[in-house]
C-alpha positions in Angstrom: 81.8 76.1 119.8 82.5 79.0 117.4 85.8 77.6 116.3 84.2 74.2 115.5 81.4 75.8 113.5 83.8 78.1 111.7 86.0 75.1 110.8 83.0 73.2 109.4 81.9 76.3 107.4 85.4 76.9 105.9 85.8 73.2 105.0 82.4 72.9 103.5 82.9 76.0 101.3 86.5 75.2 100.4 87.8 78.4 102.1 91.3 78.8 103.4 92.7 81.6 105.5 95.7 83.7 104.7 97.5 83.6 108.1 99.5 86.7 107.5 96.4 88.8 107.0 94.0 87.1 109.4 93.7 88.8 112.8 91.2 89.3 115.5 90.2 92.1 117.8 89.0 91.5 121.3 86.5 94.3 122.0 86.6 95.6 125.5 85.3 98.5 127.5 87.6 101.5 127.9 88.4 100.7 131.5 89.1 97.0 130.8 92.6 96.1 129.9 93.4 94.0 126.9 93.2 90.4 128.0 95.5 87.8 126.7 93.9 84.9 125.1 94.7 83.0 121.9 92.5 81.7 119.1 94.1 78.6 117.6 92.7 77.2 114.4 94.2 74.2 112.6 97.3 74.4 114.9 97.9 78.0 113.9 97.5 80.9 116.2 95.6 84.0 115.1 97.2 87.3 116.0 95.4 89.6 118.4 95.5 93.3 117.4 94.3 96.5 119.1 92.9 98.1 115.9 92.1 97.0 112.4 91.0 98.6 109.2 87.7 97.2 108.0 86.0 98.7 105.0 88.0 101.9 105.3 87.0 102.4 108.9 89.7 101.9 111.6 88.2 100.0 114.5 90.0 99.8 117.8 89.3 97.4 120.6 87.2 99.9 122.7 85.3 101.4 119.7 86.5 104.9 120.7 87.1 105.9 117.1 90.3 107.7 118.0 92.4 105.7 115.6 89.9 106.4 112.8 89.9 110.1 113.3 93.7 110.1 113.5 93.7 108.3 110.1 91.5 110.7 108.3 93.0 114.0 109.6 96.0 113.9 107.2 93.6 113.2 104.3 91.4 116.2 105.3 94.5 118.4 105.8 95.6 117.5 102.2 92.2 118.5 100.9 92.4 121.8 102.9 95.8 122.5 101.4 94.5 121.8 97.9 91.6 124.2 98.3 93.9 126.9 99.8 96.2 126.5 96.9 93.6 127.0 94.2 91.4 129.5 96.0 92.7 132.6 94.2 92.3 130.9 90.8 88.7 129.5 91.0 85.2 130.7 91.7 83.3 129.8 94.8 81.2 127.2 92.8 84.4 125.5 91.6 85.7 125.5 95.1 82.5 123.9 96.3 83.0 121.1 93.7 86.4 120.5 95.0 85.2 120.5 98.6 82.4 118.0 98.0 84.5 115.7 95.9 87.6 115.7 98.0 86.9 116.9 101.6 83.3 116.1 102.1 83.5 112.5 100.7 86.2 111.7 103.2 84.3 113.4 106.1 81.0 111.8 105.3 82.1 108.2 105.0 81.1 106.3 108.1 80.1 109.4 110.0 77.0 107.7 111.4 79.4 105.6 113.4 82.2 108.0 114.5 80.5 111.4 114.2 79.2 111.5 117.8 82.5 110.9 119.6 84.6 113.6 121.2 87.4 112.8 118.8 85.4 114.2 116.0 85.6 117.8 117.3 89.0 118.3 115.7 87.6 117.1 112.3 84.7 119.5 112.5 87.0 122.3 113.3 88.9 121.4 110.1 85.6 121.6 108.3 85.1 125.1 109.5 88.6 126.0 108.5 88.1 124.9 104.9 84.8 126.7 104.7 86.5 129.9 105.9 89.2 129.4 103.3 86.7 128.9 100.5 84.6 131.9 101.4 87.6 134.1 102.3 86.8 135.1 105.9 89.2 135.4 108.8 90.0 132.6 111.3 88.1 134.3 114.1 84.9 135.1 112.1 81.9 132.9 112.6 81.0 130.3 109.9 77.3 130.2 110.9 76.4 133.3 109.0 78.1 132.0 105.9 76.3 128.6 106.1 72.9 130.2 106.4 73.1 132.2 103.2 
């Protein structure tokens, strides 16, 4: 049913698919294994994938957000390195500008979707690490007192 209506829609609107870039994800529960089924459209088979990047969010077939958090950790590490490198040269206000423009923009994008997963704990630990670097406190010191002031 869906394939017929999709075919009618694409034909009516003169849309053609790029078969090298067109994939589908079969969403399943975490306990359910990836089932093999094919979607064939105009005698061409669509490729099934376990995860796909959509609007800069990496979605996997169980919506666990593990792949997405793995994708943004290197970006956040690069931002942390940049702040650590310039920390001795800039004031706290300038470091906050770098934090919000570089680290926080990556962290905040799509957080409403992935922020409540247990994979996000590593990312929030990175956030505490960059705040410690900016403020100049030790690794074992609490960040809470810094955030309150």
